[in-house]
C-alpha positions in Angstrom: 108.3 105.4 131.7 107.9 107.1 128.5 105.6 109.8 127.5 103.5 109.9 123.9 103.4 112.7 121.6 101.0 112.8 118.3 102.6 114.0 115.2 100.7 114.8 112.2 102.3 113.6 108.9 101.6 114.0 105.5 100.0 110.8 103.8 102.8 110.1 101.6 105.2 109.9 104.5 102.7 107.9 106.5 102.7 105.5 103.7 106.4 105.3 103.3 106.5 104.6 107.3 103.9 101.9 107.0 105.8 100.2 104.0 109.3 100.2 105.9 107.4 98.9 108.9 105.7 95.8 106.9 109.2 95.4 105.1 111.4 95.4 108.3 108.6 94.1 110.6 109.4 97.0 112.9 107.0 98.9 114.8 106.2 102.6 113.3 106.9 103.8 116.8 110.5 102.0 116.7 111.0 103.6 113.4 110.2 106.9 114.6 112.0 106.8 118.0 115.2 105.6 115.7 114.8 108.3 113.3 114.6 111.2 116.0 117.6 109.6 117.8 119.6 109.7 114.9 118.5 113.2 113.8 119.4 114.7 117.4 122.5 113.0 117.3 123.6 114.4 113.8 122.2 117.8 115.0 124.4 117.9 118.3 127.3 116.7 116.2 126.9 119.7 113.6 126.6 122.0 116.5 129.8 120.9 118.4 131.4 120.9 114.9 130.4 124.5 114.5 131.7 125.5 117.7 134.9 123.9 117.2 135.7 124.9 113.6 137.0 128.4 114.4 139.6 126.4 116.9 140.5 123.9 114.4 141.0 126.6 111.4 143.2 128.4 113.9 145.4 125.3 114.1 145.3 124.8 110.2 142.8 121.8 110.2 140.6 122.8 107.8 139.2 119.4 106.1 138.7 116.1 107.6 141.4 114.8 105.8 143.7 117.2 107.7 142.3 116.1 111.2 142.8 112.4 110.3 146.2 113.3 109.3 146.9 114.8 112.5 145.9 112.2 114.5 147.5 109.6 112.6 
């Protein structure tokens, strides 16, 4: 079972959500859930990346290309 929350949105953001909801025939609640899930995933990724960055730099891995080259 899921819980409900109330979020106040500016009118312009509400309008954009409603438009996307109509165009994609997807409920606004689903759009919000998907957006929050992506936001949380990106935030977790960035946090992990920042934690591992000092170790990667110590190994000479300074860019994404360095990592790809190393694992290829």
